[in-house]
C-alpha positions in Angstrom: -113.3 269.1 -63.9 -114.7 269.4 -67.4 -114.0 273.2 -67.7 -110.8 273.4 -65.9 -109.5 269.8 -66.9 -110.9 268.2 -70.0 -111.3 271.3 -72.1 -107.9 272.8 -71.6 -106.2 269.4 -71.8 -108.0 268.8 -75.1 -107.0 272.2 -76.5 -103.3 270.8 -76.3 -103.6 267.1 -76.9 -106.1 267.7 -79.6 -103.6 270.2 -81.4 -100.8 267.7 -81.1 -102.7 264.6 -82.2 -103.2 265.3 -85.8 -101.6 264.7 -89.2 -98.3 263.6 -87.6 -99.7 260.5 -86.2 -100.3 259.0 -89.7 -96.5 259.3 -90.6 -95.4 257.3 -87.5 -96.2 253.6 -88.3 -94.2 253.7 -91.6 -91.4 255.5 -90.0 -91.4 253.1 -87.0 -91.3 250.0 -89.1 -88.3 251.5 -91.2 -86.4 252.5 -88.0 -87.1 249.5 -85.8 -90.0 249.3 -83.3 -88.2 249.4 -80.1 -85.5 252.0 -81.3 -88.6 254.3 -82.3 -90.4 253.8 -79.0 -87.1 254.9 -77.2 -86.9 258.0 -79.7 -90.5 258.7 -78.8 -89.7 258.9 -75.1 -86.8 261.3 -75.8 -89.0 263.6 -78.0 -91.9 263.5 -75.4 -89.7 264.5 -72.6 -88.2 267.4 -74.8 -91.6 268.6 -75.5 -92.9 268.4 -72.1 -90.3 270.8 -71.0 -90.6 273.0 -74.1 -94.3 273.5 -73.8 -93.9 274.4 -70.1 -91.1 277.0 -70.9 -93.2 278.5 -73.5 -96.2 278.7 -71.1 -93.8 280.4 -68.7 -93.1 283.1 -71.4 -96.8 283.6 -72.2 -97.8 283.8 -68.4 -95.2 286.3 -67.7 -95.3 288.5 -71.0 -98.9 288.4 -71.8 -101.0 285.9 -73.9 -102.0 288.6 -76.4 -98.7 288.0 -78.2 -97.5 284.9 -80.2 -94.0 283.9 -80.8 -93.4 286.8 -83.1 -94.4 289.3 -80.5 -92.3 287.6 -77.9 -89.2 287.5 -80.2 -89.7 291.3 -80.9 -90.0 292.0 -77.2 -86.8 290.0 -76.3 -84.6 289.9 -79.4 -85.5 293.1 -81.2 -86.2 293.5 -84.9 -83.7 290.4 -86.0 -85.5 288.1 -83.7 -89.0 289.3 -84.9 -88.0 288.7 -88.5 -86.6 285.3 -87.7 -89.7 284.4 -85.7 -91.9 285.5 -88.7 -89.8 283.5 -91.1 -89.9 280.3 -88.9 -93.2 280.3 -87.2 -95.7 281.6 -89.7 -94.2 279.8 -92.7 -94.0 276.6 -90.7 -97.7 277.0 -89.6 -98.9 277.7 -93.2 -97.1 274.7 -94.4 -98.5 272.7 -91.6 -102.1 273.7 -92.9 -101.0 272.4 -96.3 -99.9 269.2 -94.8 -103.6 268.9 -93.5 -105.1 269.5 -97.0 -102.8 266.8 -98.4 -103.9 264.3 -95.8 -107.4 265.1 -96.0 -107.5 263.8 -99.6 -106.7 260.3 -98.3 -109.5 260.4 -95.9 -111.9 261.8 -98.5 -110.9 258.9 -100.7 -112.1 256.5 -97.8 -115.5 258.5 -97.4 -116.4 259.5 -101.0 -114.4 257.0 -103.0 -111.8 257.3 -105.8 -112.1 260.5 -107.9 -113.6 262.7 -105.1 -110.4 263.5 -103.4 -110.0 266.9 -104.5 -113.6 267.8 -103.8 -113.3 266.4 -100.2 -110.0 268.4 -99.8 -112.0 271.7 -100.8 -114.8 270.8 -98.3 -112.2 270.2 -95.6 -110.3 273.4 -96.4 -113.6 275.5 -96.1 -114.8 273.8 -92.8 -111.3 274.2 -91.3 -111.1 277.8 -92.1 -114.4 278.4 -90.1 -112.2 278.6 -86.8 -110.9 282.1 -88.1 -114.1 283.5 -86.9 -114.6 281.3 -83.8 -114.2 282.0 -80.2 -111.6 280.5 -78.0 -114.0 278.5 -75.9 -115.8 277.4 -79.0 -112.6 276.2 -80.4 -111.9 274.4 -77.1 -115.3 272.5 -77.4 -114.3 271.4 -80.9 -110.9 270.2 -79.6 -112.6 267.9 -76.9 -114.9 266.4 -79.4 -112.1 265.9 -81.9 -109.8 264.4 -79.2 -112.3 262.1 -78.0 -112.8 260.9 -81.7 -109.2 260.3 -82.5 -108.6 258.4 -79.2 -111.7 256.3 -80.0 -110.3 255.5 -83.5 -107.0 254.8 -81.9 -108.5 252.5 -79.4 -110.4 250.6 -81.9 -107.4 250.1 -84.2 -105.3 249.1 -81.2 -107.9 246.6 -79.9 -108.6 245.1 -83.5 -104.8 244.8 -84.2 -104.0 243.5 -80.5 -104.2 239.8 -81.9 -101.2 240.3 -84.1 -99.1 242.3 -81.5 -97.3 239.0 -80.6 -96.3 238.5 -84.3 -94.7 242.0 -84.6 -91.4 240.6 -84.1 -91.8 238.6 -87.3 -93.5 241.5 -89.4 -91.1 244.5 -88.5 -87.6 244.9 -87.2 -87.3 245.6 -83.7 -83.8 247.2 -83.9 -82.4 249.7 -86.6 -79.9 248.7 -89.0 -77.6 251.6 -88.2 -77.7 254.9 -86.4 -79.0 256.7 -89.6 -81.8 254.2 -89.9 -82.8 254.7 -86.1 -83.1 258.4 -86.6 -85.7 258.1 -89.5 -88.6 259.1 -87.2 -86.8 262.0 -85.7 -88.4 264.9 -87.6 -91.7 263.2 -87.9 -92.0 262.9 -84.2 -91.0 266.6 -83.7 -93.9 267.4 -86.0 -96.2 264.8 -84.2 -95.6 266.4 -80.7 -95.6 270.0 -81.5 -98.3 271.8 -79.4 -96.7 275.4 -79.3 -99.5 276.9 -81.1 -102.1 275.9 -78.5 -100.1 277.0 -75.4 -101.1 280.6 -75.6 -104.7 279.5 -75.8 -104.3 277.3 -72.8 -102.9 280.2 -70.7 -105.6 282.5 -72.0 -108.2 279.9 -71.0 -107.4 280.4 -67.4 -107.0 284.2 -67.6 -109.9 284.8 -65.0 -108.7 282.6 -62.1 -106.6 283.7 -59.2 -102.8 283.5 -60.1 -101.6 280.6 -57.9 -104.7 278.4 -59.1 -104.1 279.6 -62.7 -100.4 278.4 -62.8 -101.3 275.2 -61.1 -103.8 274.2 -63.6 -101.7 275.4 -66.7 -99.1 273.0 -65.5 -101.4 270.1 -65.1 -103.1 270.8 -68.4 -99.7 271.0 -70.4 -98.2 267.9 -68.6 -101.4 265.7 -69.4 -101.9 267.2 -72.7 -98.4 266.4 -73.9 -98.1 262.8 -72.3 -101.7 261.7 -73.6 -100.4 261.8 -77.3 -97.4 259.7 -76.4 -99.7 256.9 -75.3 -102.0 257.3 -78.2 -99.1 257.0 -80.7 -97.7 253.9 -79.4 -101.1 252.2 -79.3 -101.8 253.5 -83.0 -98.6 252.3 -84.3 -98.8 248.8 -82.8 -102.4 248.5 -83.9 -101.7 249.7 -87.5 -98.8 247.2 -87.8 -100.9 244.4 -86.4 -103.9 245.2 -88.7 -101.8 245.6 -91.8 -99.4 242.7 -91.2 -96.4 245.0 -91.4 -97.4 246.3 -94.9 -97.7 250.0 -94.1 -98.1 252.8 -96.6 -96.4 256.1 -96.1 -99.6 257.8 -95.1 -100.9 254.7 -93.2 -104.5 255.3 -94.5 -103.9 253.8 -98.0 -102.3 250.6 -96.9 -104.6 250.3 -93.7 -107.8 250.7 -95.8 -106.9 247.5 -97.7 -107.2 245.6 -94.4 -110.4 247.1 -93.1 -114.1 246.4 -93.9 -115.9 249.0 -95.8 -118.0 250.2 -92.8 -114.8 250.6 -90.6 -113.1 252.5 -93.5 -116.1 255.0 -93.5 -115.8 255.3 -89.8 -112.1 255.8 -89.7 -112.3 258.3 -92.5 -115.0 260.4 -90.7 -113.2 260.3 -87.3 -110.0 261.1 -89.0 -111.3 264.1 -90.9 -112.8 265.3 -87.6 -109.2 265.0 -85.9 -107.7 267.1 -88.7 -110.2 269.7 -88.6 -109.6 270.3 -84.9 -105.8 270.8 -85.4 -106.6 273.0 -88.6 -108.7 275.1 -86.1 -106.1 275.6 -83.4 -103.2 276.3 -86.0 -105.4 278.6 -88.4 -106.4 280.6 -85.2 -102.8 281.1 -84.2 -101.7 282.1 -87.6 -104.5 284.6 -87.9 -103.8 286.1 -84.5 -100.0 286.4 -85.4 -100.6 288.1 -88.6 -103.1 290.5 -86.8 -101.4 291.2 -83.5 -97.6 290.8 -84.3 -97.3 291.6 -88.0 -100.0 294.2 -88.1 -102.6 293.2 -90.7 -106.1 294.1 -90.1 -108.4 291.4 -88.9 -110.0 291.0 -92.5 -106.5 290.7 -94.1 -105.2 288.2 -91.5 -108.1 286.0 -92.0 -108.0 286.2 -95.9 -104.3 285.3 -96.0 -104.7 282.5 -93.5 -107.7 281.2 -95.5 -106.0 281.4 -99.0 -102.2 280.6 -98.6 -102.5 276.9 -97.6 -104.6 276.1 -100.7 -102.4 278.2 -103.0 -99.3 276.1 -101.7 -101.1 272.9 -102.3 -102.0 273.9 -105.8 -98.4 275.1 -106.4 -97.3 271.4 -105.9 -96.5 271.0 -102.4 -98.2 267.6 -101.9 -95.7 265.0 -100.9 -96.8 264.2 -97.5 -93.8 262.6 -95.8 -91.4 265.2 -97.1 -93.4 268.0 -96.0 -93.7 266.5 -92.4 -90.0 265.9 -92.4 -89.1 269.4 -93.4 -91.6 271.1 -91.2 -91.0 268.9 -88.2 -87.2 268.4 -88.4 -86.3 271.8 -89.8 -88.8 274.6 -89.0 -90.1 273.2 -85.7 -86.4 272.5 -84.7 -85.5 276.2 -85.5 -88.6 277.3 -83.7 -87.5 275.4 -80.5 -84.1 276.9 -80.5 -85.5 280.4 -81.0 -88.1 279.8 -78.1 -85.2 278.7 -75.8 -83.4 282.0 -76.5 -86.4 283.9 -75.7 -87.3 282.1 -72.5 -83.6 282.7 -71.3 -84.0 286.5 -72.1 -87.3 286.8 -70.8 -86.5 285.2 -67.5 -83.4 287.5 -67.3 -85.6 290.5 -67.4 -88.0 289.2 -64.8 -87.0 286.6 -62.3 -90.5 285.6 -61.5 -91.3 282.2 -63.0 -94.1 279.7 -63.5 -91.7 276.8 -62.9 -88.3 275.7 -62.0 -86.6 273.3 -64.3 -82.9 271.9 -63.7 -80.4 273.3 -66.0 -79.5 270.0 -67.4 -83.0 269.3 -68.6 -82.9 272.6 -70.3 -79.7 271.7 -72.1 -81.3 268.4 -73.0 -84.1 270.4 -74.8 -81.4 272.5 -76.7 -79.6 269.3 -77.7 -82.9 267.6 -79.2 -83.7 270.7 -81.3 -80.3 271.3 -82.6 -79.7 267.9 -83.4 -83.1 267.7 -85.2 -82.0 270.8 -87.5 -78.6 269.2 -88.2 -80.1 265.8 -89.1 -82.9 267.3 -91.4 -80.2 269.6 -93.3 -77.9 266.6 -93.9 -80.3 264.0 -94.8 -83.2 265.9 -96.5 -82.0 269.4 -97.6 -78.3 269.2 -98.5 
């Protein structure tokens, strides 16, 4: 149960539950609570199918490749270049988002004026995963997932007394369709666990093929659904605790409503949850640069280690803007590319890990294309 259940599920859910969770309370209030919950259900469904489809590619074509390698295999050099531009750049900016958010947690733990020092410490610790083994990272994911679920449970229970007053503190319905879609890109960022799928498939590589596929599917389903429940509890708890006055990063506004000791616990567990996702994403970037781009192991580690900090120092420090661009645009494009690769991979080899009805696959297409269009119209143009 522990080795074949908790650990692989934690690999996925621990990667998913990261920086994105802290953008959701603000977005849910802006869009309307119930409209946002409905949008969350749509995005959860899309990513459940998306993760299964990507696992299908990995299981069929080999877990020693990442998205870039699969693109070169099934779409030639144009697909390979597109995958590099979308995936690696997106992941490096995602690591930068974690550095930005770590400053807010460092302020809780160390006090005002120590944010940059805390961020540098987080960057060093998070980068240690680049020399870690898969199962060691899996153990970190399990511990970190338990930590973030604990903090979400505490926030939810502590704020439950105010749940009945949420209707008076926050709009339940959006003012218009544009307002209803405010959380769209943020939710895509908050649910993306594609970087952990190859690791989940690799985790079961020594098992018989039928048992392996069954456990992979169970791990992906559970690992995708758990974050959805965690997000709802967290949003309602934050809104209840903050009486509707939620900051963009959640942490700044919530810290005003928390006693000092809880702020320290919140900060420590929050940092731990960010480190877990930084581990998994950093490991995926390193492997992509090494196996798919062709860098040496030392070169891949050096680039993954240095570029996020460089982007931060160049001024990419607006948390919400970064999450919207990475989630709505880059992850949306990545989803479209992955669907193209899945179709081509299955056409070459009819064996499949799963059987999903065509309308559901078209539903995933629609979600990712809509996300890209919405982000371009509202945030880029």
